[in-house]
RORO-840768 format. One line per 4 residues: number of its first residue (from 1); their letters; for each residue x, y, z of C-alpha. Coordinates in steps of 0.25 Angstrom, whole numbers, m for minus. Layout:
% RORO-840768
NUM	A	X,Y,Z; ...
***
This chain:
% RORO-840768
1	XXXX	271,40,41; 263,48,31; 256,36,26; 252,32,40
5	XXXX	247,46,42; 238,45,30; 233,31,34; 230,37,48
9	XXXX	222,49,42; 214,40,33; 210,31,44; 206,43,52
13	XXXX	198,48,41; 191,35,39; 188,34,54; 182,48,54
17	XXXX	173,44,42; 169,31,48; 166,37,62; 157,47,55
21	XXXX	149,37,47; 147,29,60; 143,40,68; 134,45,57
25	XXXX	126,32,58; 126,32,73; 124,47,77; 110,53,75
29	XXXX	109,64,85; 119,73,78; 125,74,64; 140,70,63
33	XXXX	150,78,56; 165,77,54; 175,85,47; 176,80,32
37	XXXX	191,84,31; 194,73,40; 191,63,29; 197,71,18
41	XXXX	212,69,16; 213,81,6; 210,92,16; 197,95,9
45	XXXX	183,95,15; 174,85,9; 159,86,10; 154,74,17
49	XXXX	141,79,21; 133,69,14; 140,58,22; 139,64,36
53	XXXX	129,56,45; 129,44,35; 124,52,23; 124,46,9
57	XXXX	124,51,m5; 111,53,m12; 108,44,m24; 101,32,m29
61	XXXX	104,19,m21; 100,5,m22; 93,2,m9; 84,m9,m2
65	XXXX	71,m2,2; 65,m7,15; 51,m4,20; 49,m7,35
69	XXXX	61,m17,34; 55,m24,22; 63,m24,9; 55,m17,m2
73	XXXX	65,m16,m14; 79,m13,m18; 79,m1,m27; 87,11,m31
77	XXXX	82,23,m22; 87,38,m24; 91,45,m11; 92,60,m10
81	XXXX	99,68,1; 89,71,12; 90,86,14; 76,91,20
85	XXXX	69,86,32; 58,81,24; 68,72,16; 74,67,29
89	XXXX	61,63,36; 61,49,40; 75,46,36; 82,38,47
93	XXXX	96,37,40; 108,46,39; 111,45,24; 104,58,21
97	XXXX	96,52,10; 82,51,7; 76,40,m2; 68,45,m14
101	XXXX	56,35,m13; 42,38,m19; 29,35,m12; 27,25,m23
105	XXXX	40,18,m19; 35,17,m4; 21,13,m8; 26,2,m17
109	XXXX	34,m3,m5; 21,m4,3; 19,10,9; 4,13,10
113	XXXX	0,26,1; m7,32,13; 7,32,21; 11,45,13
117	XXXX	m2,53,17; m4,65,9; 11,69,8; 17,70,m6
121	XXXX	31,65,m9; 41,76,m8; 52,78,m18; 67,82,m16
125	XXXX	74,92,m25; 77,82,m36; 62,78,m37; 64,64,m32
129	XXXX	53,60,m22; 58,59,m8; 54,47,0; 40,49,5
133	XXXX	44,41,17; 45,54,25; 30,56,23; 26,43,30
137	XXXX	25,45,45; 36,38,53; 42,32,40; 58,32,40
141	XXXX	69,29,30; 82,23,33; 93,22,22; 104,12,25
145	XXXX	114,17,15; 124,5,18; 114,m6,16; 106,2,5
149	XXXX	94,0,12; 82,10,13; 73,7,25; 59,13,25
153	XXXX	51,12,38; 36,16,37; 25,13,47; 18,0,44
157	XXXX	5,6,43; 9,13,31; 15,0,24; 7,m10,17
161	XXXX	8,m24,21; 15,m32,11; 20,m47,10; 35,m49,13
165	XXXX	44,m49,0; 33,m43,m8; 37,m35,m20; 26,m25,m23
169	XXXX	20,m25,m38; 26,m11,m40; 40,m18,m41; 36,m29,m50
173	XXXX	43,m28,m63; 37,m33,m76; 51,m33,m82; 57,m28,m96
177	XXXX	51,m30,m110; 58,m42,m115; 57,m54,m124; 63,m67,m119
181	XXXX	66,m81,m123; 69,m94,m115; 75,m105,m123; 80,m119,m120
185	XXXX	86,m129,m129; 89,m144,m126; 94,m155,m134; 99,m170,m134
189	XXXX	107,m178,m143; 106,m193,m140; 112,m206,m146; 107,m219,m141
193	XXXX	100,m232,m144; 90,m226,m153; 100,m217,m161; 103,m202,m160
197	XXXX	93,m191,m158; 93,m176,m154; 82,m169,m146; 81,m154,m145
201	XXXX	72,m145,m138; 70,m130,m138; 61,m121,m129; 58,m107,m131
205	XXXX	51,m98,m122; 49,m84,m126; 43,m71,m121; 40,m56,m121
209	XXXX	39,m47,m109; 32,m34,m110; 28,m27,m97; 20,m37,m89
213	XXXX	17,m45,m101; 24,m59,m104; 23,m66,m117; 28,m80,m117
217	XXXX	30,m91,m127; 35,m105,m127; 40,m114,m138; 48,m127,m139
221	XXXX	55,m135,m150; 59,m150,m150; 68,m157,m160; 71,m172,m160
225	XXXX	80,m179,m170; 84,m193,m172; 88,m202,m184; 73,m206,m186
229	XXXX	65,m195,m180; 64,m179,m180; 55,m170,m173; 55,m155,m171
233	XXXX	43,m148,m164; 41,m133,m161; 30,m131,m150; 23,m119,m144
237	XXXX	22,m120,m129; 15,m108,m123; 13,m93,m126; 7,m84,m116
241	XXXX	6,m69,m112; 6,m66,m97; 6,m54,m88; 4,m51,m73
245	XXXX	m7,m43,m68; m1,m37,m55; m14,m30,m49; m21,m44,m50
249	XXXX	m8,m52,m46; m12,m60,m58; m6,m65,m71; m13,m65,m85
253	XXXX	m8,m75,m95; m13,m76,m110; m10,m87,m119; m5,m101,m116
257	XXXX	m6,m104,m101; m12,m114,m91; m23,m113,m81; m21,m113,m66
261	XXXX	m19,m127,m60; m22,m124,m45; m37,m129,m46; m38,m135,m60
265	XXXX	m27,m143,m68; m20,m133,m77; m23,m132,m92; m16,m125,m103
269	XXXX	m24,m114,m110; m22,m104,m120; m29,m92,m115; m29,m82,m103
273	XXXX	m26,m84,m88; m26,m74,m77; m22,m79,m63; m17,m75,m50
277	XXXX	m1,m74,m50; 4,m79,m36; 18,m74,m39; 13,m60,m38
281	XXXX	9,m62,m24; 19,m62,m12; 24,m75,m8; 17,m73,5
285	XXXX	3,m72,m2; 5,m84,m11; m2,m97,m8; m8,m99,6
289	XXXX	m3,m95,20; m11,m92,32; m13,m79,39; m5,m78,52
293	XXXX	m13,m71,63; m9,m68,77; m8,m57,87; 5,m50,92
297	XXXX	6,m43,106; 17,m34,102; 26,m31,90; 29,m45,87
301	XXXX	37,m54,77; 29,m65,70; 37,m77,65; 30,m88,56
305	XXXX	37,m102,54; 34,m114,46; 40,m127,48; 51,m121,57
309	XXXX	55,m110,47; 52,m95,49; 44,m90,37; 39,m77,41
313	XXXX	42,m66,52; 35,m52,54; 33,m42,64; 19,m39,69
317	XXXX	12,m28,77; 4,m30,90; m10,m36,88; m15,m46,78
321	XXXX	m7,m49,65; m9,m56,52; 2,m62,43; m3,m65,29
325	XXXX	10,m65,21; 17,m78,25; 23,m87,15; 24,m101,21
329	XXXX	36,m109,17; 29,m122,17; 16,m127,11; 12,m132,25
333	XXXX	17,m131,39; 11,m123,51; 16,m109,53; 22,m106,67
337	XXXX	19,m91,71; 28,m85,81; 24,m71,87; 36,m65,95
341	XXXX	31,m53,103; 40,m40,106; 42,m45,120; 47,m59,115
345	XXXX	35,m66,118; 32,m77,107; 19,m84,103; 18,m95,93
349	XXXX	6,m101,85; 5,m110,73; m3,m107,60; m6,m120,52
353	XXXX	m2,m119,37; m3,m128,25; m7,m125,11; m12,m131,m2
357	XXXX	m13,m126,m16; m24,m116,m18; m23,m110,m4; m22,m95,m4
361	XXXX	m20,m85,7; m32,m77,12; m37,m67,3; m29,m72,m9
365	XXXX	m36,m74,m23; m30,m83,m34; m37,m84,m47; m34,m89,m61
369	XXXX	m42,m87,m74; m39,m95,m87; m46,m95,m101; m42,m100,m114
373	XXXX	m40,m113,m122; m34,m126,m117; m22,m127,m126; m15,m139,m120
377	XXXX	m26,m148,m124; m31,m141,m136; m23,m150,m146; m29,m162,m140
381	XXXX	m43,m157,m140; m43,m152,m154; m46,m138,m149; m43,m128,m138
385	XXXX	m55,m128,m128; m57,m115,m120; m55,m115,m105; m58,m106,m94
389	XXXX	m52,m108,m80; m53,m100,m67; m48,m102,m53; m49,m94,m40
393	XXXX	m44,m96,m26; m46,m87,m14; m39,m87,0; m49,m86,11
397	XXXX	m48,m84,26; m44,m96,36; m34,m102,26; m45,m106,15
401	XXXX	m44,m104,0; m56,m106,m9; m53,m109,m24; m60,m113,m37
405	XXXX	m60,m113,m52; m67,m117,m65; m63,m123,m78; m71,m122,m91
409	XXXX	m70,m127,m105; m81,m132,m115; m78,m146,m111; m74,m144,m96
413	XXXX	m80,m136,m84; m74,m137,m70; m75,m130,m57; m67,m131,m44
417	XXXX	m69,m126,m30; m60,m128,m18; m54,m123,m5; m41,m124,3
421	XXXX	m39,m123,18; m27,m122,27; m31,m131,38; m21,m127,48
425	XXXX	m14,m138,54; m21,m148,45; m14,m142,33; m21,m136,20
429	XXXX	m31,m142,11; m38,m139,m2; m50,m145,m9; m57,m142,m22
433	XXXX	m67,m149,m31; m68,m148,m46; m80,m151,m54; m79,m153,m69
437	XXXX	m87,m156,m81; m80,m162,m93; m82,m166,m107; m71,m176,m112
441	XXXX	m65,m180,m126; m76,m191,m128; m87,m181,m125; m91,m187,m112
445	XXXX	m95,m177,m101; m90,m178,m86; m92,m171,m73; m84,m173,m61
449	XXXX	m77,m167,m49; m63,m168,m43; m59,m165,m29; m45,m161,m24
453	XXXX	m39,m160,m10; m26,m154,m7; m19,m155,7; m6,m149,13
457	XXXX	0,m151,27; 13,m150,34; 17,m156,47; 28,m148,52
461	XXXX	32,m157,64; 35,m169,55; 39,m161,42; 29,m167,34
465	XXXX	22,m159,23; 10,m163,15; 13,m154,4; 1,m158,m4
469	XXXX	m9,m169,m3; m19,m170,m14; m32,m178,m18; m41,m176,m30
473	XXXX	m53,m185,m33; m60,m183,m46; m73,m190,m50; m75,m198,m62
477	XXXX	m80,m187,m71; m70,m177,m67; m60,m172,m78; m50,m160,m79
481	XXXX	m50,m150,m90; m38,m156,m97; m45,m170,m97; m58,m165,m103
485	XXXX	m51,m159,m115; m42,m171,m119; m45,m175,m133; m47,m190,m131
489	XXXX	m51,m198,m119; m38,m205,m117; m24,m203,m122; m11,m197,m120
493	XXXX	m8,m182,m116; 4,m174,m121; 14,m179,m131; 23,m190,m131
497	XXXX	38,m187,m129; 51,m192,m135; 64,m196,m129; 78,m191,m134
501	XXXX	78,m203,m144; 65,m199,m150; 57,m210,m144; 43,m207,m139
505	XXXX	43,m208,m124; 32,m216,m116; 21,m207,m112; 19,m204,m97
509	XXXX	7,m211,m91; 2,m198,m86; 0,m193,m101; m11,m204,m103
513	XXXX	m26,m201,m100; m39,m208,m100; m51,m198,m98; m60,m210,m95
517	XXXX	m51,m214,m83; m50,m200,m76; m43,m197,m63; m50,m200,m50
521	XXXX	m41,m198,m37; m28,m192,m36; m19,m190,m23; m7,m182,m21
525	XXXX	3,m181,m10; 16,m173,m7; 22,m175,6; 36,m170,12
529	XXXX	42,m174,25; 54,m167,31; 65,m178,35; 75,m173,45
533	XXXX	82,m159,43; 86,m161,29; 77,m172,23; 64,m173,17
537	XXXX	54,m183,12; 43,m181,1; 32,m190,m4; 23,m186,m16
541	XXXX	12,m195,m22; 0,m196,m31; m11,m206,m34; m21,m205,m46
545	XXXX	m33,m214,m48; m43,m214,m60; m57,m218,m62; m57,m229,m71
549	XXXX	m46,m238,m66; m33,m233,m73; m27,m236,m60; m19,m227,m50
553	XXXX	m7,m218,m53; 2,m216,m41; 15,m208,m40; 24,m207,m28
557	XXXX	37,m200,m25; 44,m200,m12; 58,m195,m8; 68,m191,3
561	XXXX	79,m181,2; 89,m175,12; 103,m170,14; 115,m178,20
565	XXXX	125,m167,23; 126,m160,9; 122,m172,2; 107,m172,m3
569	XXXX	100,m185,m6; 86,m190,m9; 78,m203,m11; 66,m204,m19
573	XXXX	55,m214,m23; 45,m213,m34; 33,m222,m39; 23,m220,m49
577	XXXX	12,m230,m54; 3,m229,m66; m7,m239,m70; m7,m234,m84
581	XXXX	8,m237,m85; 7,m250,m78; 19,m248,m69; 24,m242,m56
585	XXXX	37,m234,m57; 45,m233,m45; 59,m226,m42; 68,m223,m31
589	XXXX	80,m213,m32; 91,m209,m23; 99,m196,m26; 111,m189,m19
593	XXXX	118,m176,m21; 131,m172,m15; 137,m158,m16; 152,m161,m18
597	XXXX	158,m147,m16; 150,m145,m3; 153,m159,2; 168,m158,0
601	XXXX	172,m144,m1; 160,m136,5; 161,m125,m5; 149,m127,m13
605	XXXX	139,m136,m19; 141,m135,m34; 145,m150,m37; 136,m162,m33
609	XXXX	137,m177,m34; 124,m184,m36; 119,m198,m36; 106,m204,m39
613	XXXX	100,m218,m40; 87,m223,m43; 79,m236,m46; 66,m237,m54
617	XXXX	54,m247,m54; 61,m255,m64; 73,m258,m55; 82,m249,m63
621	XXXX	93,m242,m54; 99,m229,m59; 111,m222,m53; 117,m209,m56
625	XXXX	129,m201,m51; 133,m187,m55; 141,m174,m52; 135,m160,m55
629	XXXX	139,m146,m52; 142,m132,m56; 154,m124,m61; 159,m111,m65
633	XXXX	159,m98,m56; 144,m96,m58; 141,m111,m56; 134,m110,m70
637	XXXX	140,m123,m76; 133,m135,m71; 138,m150,m74; 134,m164,m71
641	XXXX	139,m178,m74; 132,m191,m70; 134,m206,m72; 123,m216,m70
645	XXXX	118,m230,m72; 104,m236,m74; 100,m250,m80; 93,m244,m91
649	XXXX	103,m234,m96; 116,m240,m91; 127,m231,m87; 124,m216,m90
653	XXXX	132,m203,m89; 129,m189,m91; 136,m175,m91; 130,m161,m92
657	XXXX	135,m147,m91; 127,m134,m90; 130,m120,m90; 121,m108,m86
661	XXXX	126,m95,m92; 121,m81,m94; 115,m84,m108; 108,m97,m104
665	XXXX	110,m112,m100; 117,m123,m108; 120,m138,m104; 124,m150,m111
669	XXXX	125,m165,m107; 129,m179,m111; 123,m192,m106; 125,m206,m110
673	XXXX	119,m220,m106; 119,m234,m111; 112,m231,m124; 113,m216,m126
677	XXXX	121,m204,m127; 115,m190,m126; 120,m176,m127; 111,m165,m121
681	XXXX	111,m150,m122; 103,m138,m116; 103,m123,m117; 93,m113,m112
685	XXXX	92,m98,m110; 84,m85,m110; 84,m73,m119; 78,m59,m115
689	XXXX	77,m48,m126; 76,m34,m119; 79,m20,m121; 94,m22,m119
693	XXXX	94,m34,m129; 94,m49,m128; 99,m56,m116; 102,m71,m114
697	XXXX	101,m78,m101; 97,m91,m95; 83,m97,m96; 73,m87,m91
701	XXXX	63,m89,m80; 49,m84,m80; 54,m70,m75; 69,m65,m77
705	XXXX	78,m53,m74; 86,m46,m85; 99,m41,m78; 106,m29,m84
709	XXXX	120,m25,m80; 124,m16,m92; 139,m17,m95; 142,m30,m88
713	XXXX	143,m44,m92; 145,m58,m86; 139,m53,m72; 132,m65,m65
717	XXXX	119,m63,m58; 118,m69,m44; 109,m81,m43; 109,m84,m58
721	XXXX	118,m95,m62; 125,m91,m75; 117,m78,m76; 127,m67,m81
725	XXXX	126,m54,m88; 129,m54,m103; 138,m45,m111; 128,m33,m110
729	XXXX	125,m35,m95; 112,m42,m96; 108,m55,m89; 96,m63,m87
733	XXXX	92,m68,m73; 82,m79,m78; 73,m80,m65; 66,m70,m56
737	XXXX	55,m71,m46; 42,m65,m51; 36,m53,m42; 47,m55,m33
741	XXXX	60,m47,m30; 72,m54,m37; 86,m51,m34; 95,m49,m46
745	XXXX	110,m48,m43; 123,m47,m50; 135,m55,m46; 144,m43,m44
749	XXXX	156,m53,m40; 157,m56,m55; 157,m41,m60; 170,m37,m67
753	XXXX	180,m27,m61; 174,m15,m68; 159,m17,m66; 151,m14,m53
757	XXXX	136,m15,m50; 132,m6,m39; 119,m13,m37; 120,m28,m41
761	XXXX	107,m32,m35; 93,m29,m41; 79,m34,m38; 68,m36,m48
765	XXXX	53,m40,m46; 48,m46,m59; 34,m50,m63; 31,m63,m69
769	XXXX	39,m66,m82; 46,m52,m82; 60,m50,m86; 65,m39,m77
773	XXXX	78,m31,m78; 88,m29,m67; 98,m18,m71; 111,m17,m64
777	XXXX	120,m4,m65; 134,m9,m67; 146,0,m67; 156,m5,m77
781	XXXX	170,2,m77; 182,4,m69; 183,3,m54; 193,14,m49
785	XXXX	198,18,m35; 202,33,m38; 210,42,m30; 205,56,m32
789	XXXX	216,67,m30; 215,82,m31; 227,91,m30; 235,79,m25
793	XXXX	226,75,m14; 215,65,m13; 200,70,m14; 193,71,m1
797	XXXX	186,59,6; 171,59,2; 172,66,m11; 161,62,m21
801	XXXX	166,56,m34; 158,56,m47; 164,48,m60; 151,47,m68
805	XXXX	144,35,m65; 153,32,m53; 154,39,m40; 161,38,m27
809	XXXX	166,45,m14; 181,48,m12; 187,40,0; 200,40,7
813	XXXX	212,46,m1; 203,51,m12; 199,37,m17; 186,34,m24
817	XXXX	181,21,m30; 173,22,m43; 168,11,m52; 162,10,m66
821	XXXX	172,20,m71; 176,22,m86; 191,21,m90; 192,37,m89
825	XXXX	183,48,m84; 181,60,m74; 176,61,m60; 171,72,m51
829	XXXX	173,73,m36; 166,82,m26; 168,83,m11; 161,96,m8
833	XXXX	152,107,m14; 164,117,m18; 170,117,m31; 183,114,m25
837	XXXX	178,101,m19; 176,95,m33; 185,89,m44; 185,80,m55
841	XXXX	196,70,m61; 198,61,m73; 202,46,m72; 207,37,m83
845	XXXX	211,22,m82; 220,15,m92; 215,3,m100; 225,m7,m94
849	XXXX	220,m4,m80; 205,m6,m83; 206,m21,m82; 209,m21,m67
853	XXXX	198,m20,m56; 199,m8,m46; 208,3,m52; 215,14,m44
857	XXXX	218,28,m50; 220,42,m45; 212,54,m51; 216,69,m50
861	XX	203,77,m47; 204,92,m52
***
């Protein structure tokens, strides 16, 4: 009976508290109060004033900051108690807190400086800047404590217009000072008709980061051994120093680099290059897109669709509007604009759209300046000719773009001029002409021109897209920069490669050149066609003719792919003709892929069965069937087995196993055929040397994230197969988007029983080539559910508990949950301002109980 009375009393207290919380959110006309002794089982009165009317404790919280319903950033914000009327101005919630934001915080979010007028930021008694939102007329703040969301509402006239998903440069992070090394090693051991051999290849890409500067170097080593031949070579690839120039939205590169290839063919140089960096611009401002103009009769909603998909929506005010930050999903396809008025009226109109390379948005300028020595042809020419190249493109009104450029060396001078145009329903086209004066290896001088046309168009009704159709015509005397600096009039470009047995491989026909038989006409086409709901067709082809009868080189690829239930299949055809080789190569291939687990159990897609069959122009039919999949809890073990047959190799078989771990990737395989047996092995990884030591990881991308979770090990990262923290708590996320917000998250499911991370998600915005650091605060220690007693009675509900780095609030029956505790220690409890409303106690946990998860103990508070 006594037990039942206690249960009923506990339920009554919870009901009172829940009612108070609910009413505090719904009642605004008057302040709600209820007797605190009703929720205290000890008979003592607890001070719950902070929680009346939905109040919360001051402190620093990780919140998502929104400005006019647009996410700006997720960051730690300090909140103080709002006590004065000035502090409470503009606050629309009942937490009793005011966010400590500076004017600089708001201006970086897009608030215009003039919004603050002549007011100066005020400070509270702690010296922290109180949010200047209260200084802006009609501005409000709403803090949703449950969602950890801070909504700032400011009249639009005080907010700068910014593209969607745009991260301001103030948040771009150049990363930490660090040295890095990317390494990869591969090898094969073969035994066949020509004896035994081994082939090894090592690639080392190193670098140093210091502020915005990036120093990079690349080197390779190849080693080949057989019974009759041995070769080992170290080669230097490229070395360059690079940094971003943010105010110019540009990148400066010094050392080994390449010239821009949008107007002229690219060429390798050793020198300096300054160019526009498109990645520094929002996605909506890259490339070309039309400006959408219209008129709204009321507060209207504008939706823009392309090929049936909604790609943009926004609200507009009455009157004329312009939308210039759209990012089309496809390179062609008319834009359907729907204006929905406040009264439900709808108007629809169409804006034709297509784009080709070199088209820019209205007002955009793109440039590139390069100067130095031609290093990729220097060894053939007996020197390093100096070169200067410049290109410029300018987005004009009415869908037009003008562009041009120049190239200059002692033996070669060229100038180009062109324009691009969005022709609406007729697609997009660009045309340019290049004039060049050349001196060839035999001393002969030549002058010629080359004209190029590019076209793109999509037909939404039929699902057909001309992704790119190109035509270039060159006169008899036209040569490129590369051709004019070749050492002889005819010969082979590049080096001749060897196979796994050491035999020299036949050179590809494309490596042969004859400057007396230069290029005349070239046509390119790339067409795709939607076929039903799940299928697609593609066709790509090219045709090249020459001035002096070498013949016509042609290339054609066509294919169809689709899905039949969960099964994917494709059929492809290829054909190439080269008069120099004296033959035409043709091939047809069929492939199938079946997700076995999805097909039979519906639980996943980690195991696949595959089959492929092909036939070449010699009539040789090849077939191959295999199984592949992943294993282990993190799906970081991959495997593949296959069996095949061809007339040339007979029966073949192979097996391969790969593992992606926290310290790198490794794989090994075995294959055999009629005349050979081969073992292959690969390993790759990345190293970062930083202030915390040396951290190993998977191969690094151009931009990476160093994750630090001190005191933890073996914690996986979300979205990174095999990426886990090492014994010190470091891990490397080997990829990150440049100048964009990246989400870095810990997989907290795999934390051990004594570790907690209060904020398992961080967001970083790295610059190009940066190694940014994401720090996570982990509480490592015991998780304890304590029952706090004083004079034989539980401490009152709502009492505040402080145990060093861990704190909590007493709940029913004097219970409080604390995490990250050491084996023993002391705690302090406070439930009022009087000395009699405070106490402290000590706890101690025996070693044999530490291995369990949640511990329960009782602490006497004196």
